[in-house]
TITIVO-850509 format. One record per residue (C-alpha): residue in one letter; residue number from 1; x, y, z. Coordinates in pm, 1 decimal. Last residue first. Example, Ala and Ser with C-alpha at 12.3 -4.5 7.8 and 13.67 -1.06 7.14 Angstrom:
TITIVO-850509
(r S,2,(1367.0,-106.0,714.0));
(r A,1,(1230.0,-450.0,780.0));
This chain:
TITIVO-850509
(r R,187,(13838.9,10930.4,14757.8));
(r P,186,(14116.5,10857.3,15012.0));
(r R,185,(14072.2,11037.9,15359.1));
(r Y,184,(14360.4,11187.4,15496.7));
(r R,183,(14352.6,11286.7,15850.3));
(r T,182,(14376.3,11705.6,15885.6));
(r R,181,(14603.4,11894.1,16088.5));
(r R,180,(14558.2,12276.7,15985.4));
(r I,179,(14883.6,12465.9,16109.6));
(r N,178,(14889.0,12780.3,16191.0));
(r E,177,(15246.7,12898.2,16061.3));
(r T,176,(15490.8,13044.5,16344.6));
(r K,175,(15617.9,12726.3,16442.1));
(r P,174,(15764.9,12636.3,16059.2));
(r L,173,(15669.3,12321.3,15937.3));
(r Y,172,(15855.7,11994.3,16075.9));
(r I,171,(15562.5,11926.9,16355.4));
(r G,170,(15287.7,11942.3,16087.8));
(r N,169,(15256.5,11582.9,16022.1));
(r S,168,(15081.8,11427.4,15726.9));
(r V,167,(15060.3,11732.7,15498.2));
(r F,166,(14804.0,11673.0,15219.2));
(r R,165,(14724.9,11830.3,14870.2));
(r V,164,(15072.4,11974.2,14826.1));
(r D,163,(15116.3,12176.2,14483.8));
(r E,162,(15392.2,12196.6,14306.3));
(r I,161,(15720.8,12490.7,14320.5));
(r T,160,(15992.0,12434.6,14103.0));
(r Y,159,(16338.5,12557.4,14156.1));
(r F,158,(16667.0,12586.8,13951.6));
(r A,157,(16950.8,12770.8,14083.8));
(r R,156,(17127.0,13040.6,13926.1));
(r P,155,(17054.8,13296.9,14193.3));
(r N,154,(17148.8,13116.3,14498.0));
(r F,153,(17096.7,13377.6,14793.9));
(r Q,152,(16924.2,13643.9,14685.9));
(r K,151,(16745.2,13453.2,14454.8));
(r I,150,(16658.9,13151.5,14684.5));
(r L,149,(16559.4,13423.2,14958.5));
(r Q,148,(16354.8,13578.5,14738.9));
(r V,147,(16194.3,13278.0,14608.7));
(r V,146,(16112.3,13157.1,14997.7));
(r E,145,(15961.9,13486.1,15116.2));
(r G,144,(15698.6,13504.4,14759.7));
(r I,143,(15664.2,13130.7,14849.1));
(r S,142,(15484.8,13188.6,15235.8));
(r K,141,(15114.1,13219.0,15182.0));
(r R,140,(15131.4,12891.5,15010.7));
(r K,139,(15248.3,12747.4,15355.7));
(r L,138,(15549.8,12533.3,15373.2));
(r I,137,(15755.1,12214.2,15229.1));
(r I,136,(16084.5,12303.6,15166.8));
(r F,135,(16307.1,12006.2,14967.7));
(r L,134,(16646.2,12086.8,14869.4));
(r I,133,(16887.0,11943.0,14621.5));
(r G,132,(17235.4,11970.7,14601.8));
(r V,131,(17429.3,11880.5,14240.7));
(r K,130,(17697.1,11672.2,14136.0));
(r G,129,(17761.1,11635.1,13773.3));
(r D,128,(17646.1,11820.8,13427.0));
(r K,127,(17334.3,11642.0,13353.2));
(r G,126,(17247.4,11573.6,13696.7));
(r Q,125,(17364.8,11376.5,13997.9));
(r G,124,(17223.7,11400.2,14330.5));
(r S,123,(17248.8,11487.8,14719.3));
(r V,122,(16991.7,11528.1,14899.3));
(r T,121,(16874.0,11806.0,15177.4));
(r T,120,(16539.3,11866.2,15348.6));
(r V,119,(16518.5,12241.5,15458.2));
(r P,118,(16231.8,12317.5,15730.4));
(r Y,117,(16142.2,12724.8,15721.6));
(r G,116,(16201.4,12889.6,16012.8));
(r H,115,(16374.2,13237.6,15887.7));
(r D,114,(16658.0,13099.7,16041.6));
(r Q,113,(16626.8,12759.2,15841.1));
(r L,112,(16596.7,12955.2,15500.1));
(r S,111,(16908.0,13156.1,15573.3));
(r K,110,(17079.4,12878.6,15647.6));
(r I,109,(17001.0,12657.6,15382.4));
(r L,108,(17078.9,12957.0,15156.8));
(r L,107,(17398.5,13048.0,15296.7));
(r G,106,(17520.0,12658.6,15272.1));
(r A,105,(17347.9,12627.4,14896.5));
(r D,104,(17735.8,12559.2,14726.3));
(r A,103,(17703.1,12577.7,14379.5));
(r R,102,(17516.8,12339.0,14146.2));
(r T,101,(17175.1,12417.4,14289.7));
(r I,100,(16813.9,12209.1,14264.6));
(r V,99,(16585.0,12359.7,14457.6));
(r R,98,(16202.1,12164.8,14491.5));
(r V,97,(15941.8,12400.1,14664.1));
(r L,96,(15642.4,12195.5,14777.9));
(r E,95,(15359.6,12409.3,14859.3));
(r Y,94,(15058.2,12400.4,15133.3));
(r G,93,(14715.1,12458.3,15142.9));
(r L,92,(14508.5,12814.5,15117.4));
(r A,91,(14678.1,13166.3,14924.9));
(r L,90,(14318.2,13338.4,15054.4));
(r K,89,(14489.5,13594.1,14839.4));
(r A,88,(14542.3,13404.6,14562.9));
(r E,87,(14192.0,13255.3,14583.2));
(r I,86,(13987.9,13577.6,14594.2));
(r R,85,(14212.2,13662.5,14292.6));
(r M,84,(14098.6,13374.9,14075.0));
(r G,83,(13743.7,13422.0,14177.1));
(r V,82,(13776.1,13804.1,14074.7));
(r Y,81,(13917.4,13668.1,13672.9));
(r T,80,(13624.2,13422.9,13670.5));
(r G,79,(13357.1,13664.4,13822.6));
(r I,78,(13506.4,13889.1,13528.3));
(r A,77,(13420.4,13681.1,13197.3));
(r F,76,(13140.0,13495.9,13400.5));
(r G,75,(12983.9,13871.0,13461.5));
(r G,74,(13034.8,13947.4,13092.1));
(r A,73,(12843.8,13647.2,12940.2));
(r Y,72,(12526.1,13688.6,13180.9));
(r G,71,(12546.7,14073.8,13124.1));
(r I,70,(12563.8,14040.2,12737.9));
(r Y,69,(12276.5,13805.2,12753.3));
(r T,68,(12097.2,14039.3,12957.2));
(r L,67,(12128.1,14288.6,12672.6));
(r W,66,(11986.7,14061.2,12430.9));
(r N,65,(11645.0,14163.1,12573.0));
(r D,64,(11406.0,13938.2,12383.2));
(r L,63,(11443.2,13639.5,12617.3));
(r N,62,(11357.4,13876.3,12919.8));
(r A,61,(11182.0,13662.7,13183.3));
(r M,60,(11415.7,13382.0,13116.2));
(r I,59,(11711.6,13645.2,13227.5));
(r R,58,(11514.6,13682.6,13564.5));
(r T,57,(11521.5,13323.3,13641.1));
(r I,56,(11886.1,13285.2,13506.8));
(r T,55,(11973.0,13575.7,13768.9));
(r I,54,(11760.2,13418.3,14064.6));
(r V,53,(11896.4,13023.4,14009.7));
(r W,52,(12258.8,13167.8,13932.4));
(r V,51,(12242.4,13361.0,14276.6));
(r L,50,(12092.5,13057.2,14464.6));
(r V,49,(12331.5,12796.9,14339.5));
(r Q,48,(12653.3,13031.6,14438.9));
(r F,47,(12524.4,13056.4,14778.0));
(r F,46,(12468.4,12683.3,14828.3));
(r G,45,(12772.2,12640.9,14679.3));
(r I,44,(12965.2,12820.4,14892.7));
(r F,43,(12820.6,12622.7,15217.7));
(r P,42,(12877.6,12331.1,15023.6));
(r A,41,(13262.1,12387.4,15041.3));
(r V,40,(13356.3,12477.4,15359.2));
(r K,39,(13299.4,12121.7,15470.7));
(r R,38,(13534.5,12024.5,15221.4));
(r Y,37,(13862.4,12201.8,15261.8));
(r G,36,(14090.9,11938.7,15082.9));
(r K,35,(14236.6,12162.7,14830.3));
(r A,34,(14062.1,12013.6,14555.5));
(r V,33,(13743.4,12129.5,14691.1));
(r L,32,(13875.6,12461.4,14852.5));
(r I,31,(13940.4,12549.7,14465.9));
(r V,30,(13600.9,12468.8,14329.2));
(r R,29,(13473.6,12652.1,14584.3));
(r V,28,(13645.2,12992.7,14524.7));
(r T,27,(13552.6,12926.5,14124.9));
(r D,26,(13196.4,12920.9,14193.5));
(r L,25,(13189.5,13201.8,14462.6));
(r S,24,(13332.1,13425.4,14203.5));
(r V,23,(13084.2,13254.1,13943.9));
(r D,22,(12808.1,13325.7,14170.4));
(r V,21,(12933.8,13708.6,14281.6));
(r I,20,(13002.4,13794.6,13925.6));
(r R,19,(12656.7,13665.3,13788.1));
(r A,18,(12454.3,13871.6,14005.1));
(r L,17,(12674.8,14169.4,13878.9));
(r L,16,(12654.1,14101.3,13533.9));
(r I,15,(12255.8,14025.3,13593.9));
(r L,14,(12242.2,14351.5,13808.1));
(r L,13,(12424.5,14595.5,13514.7));
(r P,12,(12166.2,14349.4,13240.7));
(r L,11,(11860.3,14460.8,13470.6));
(r V,10,(11969.7,14817.8,13544.0));
(r I,9,(12044.4,14931.1,13160.4));
(r Y,8,(11820.9,14775.4,12882.0));
(r D,7,(11488.1,14652.5,13114.1));
(r F,6,(11515.8,14899.7,13367.6));
(r W,5,(11580.2,15263.6,13158.0));
(r F,4,(11308.9,15087.9,12922.1));
(r G,3,(11062.0,15014.3,13175.1));
(r D,2,(11076.3,15353.7,13363.3));
(r M,1,(11152.2,15290.8,13712.8));
C-alpha cells in the first residue's frame, strides 16, 4: 500500500474502528460490574485493554499524523454510543416498577397478574387523598410490556422505574423468566 493512503486514510479508519470496539467493550464491562456480573467483566476487560494497547501504540508511532487523533476521538464517541446500544439490547438485571394511582387499579393488577407479573399492593396517603401503590419486580427486558399495560389500564397513574441490584429470592418472579440466583456479597 502507498504510504500516504495508509497513513492518512486507512490508519485513522482502523484506529476509529478499534476505538469503537475498545470503548463499546468498556461500556458493557462497567455496566456488568455495576449490575453484579463480576465473573464476565474481567474477560471483557482483557480484550478491551488489548485493543487499547494496540491502538495507542499505532498512535504513538504516528504522532505527526493528526488524523489518527481524530480517529481516536471519534472512535471514543461512537464507541460510547454503540456500547450503550449493546447494553440496552442485553437488558440485564432487574427493575422495580412502582405505580401510584388514585383510580381503582383492579383491572391493572389483574392484567399484570394474568401476564405473570408479581404485584404487591399497599394503600397510602397522597397529597390529595388515598392512593394505591403497586410494586412489581421484574426482569429489565419486560419493562416495555409492563409500561404498556400501565398506560392501557390506568393512563393517569404515576409510575417510577428503578434499577434493582440484587433479588434475594426468585420464587415470586414470573415463571417464564430465567431466574439468575446469586448470593449477595457486600463490597
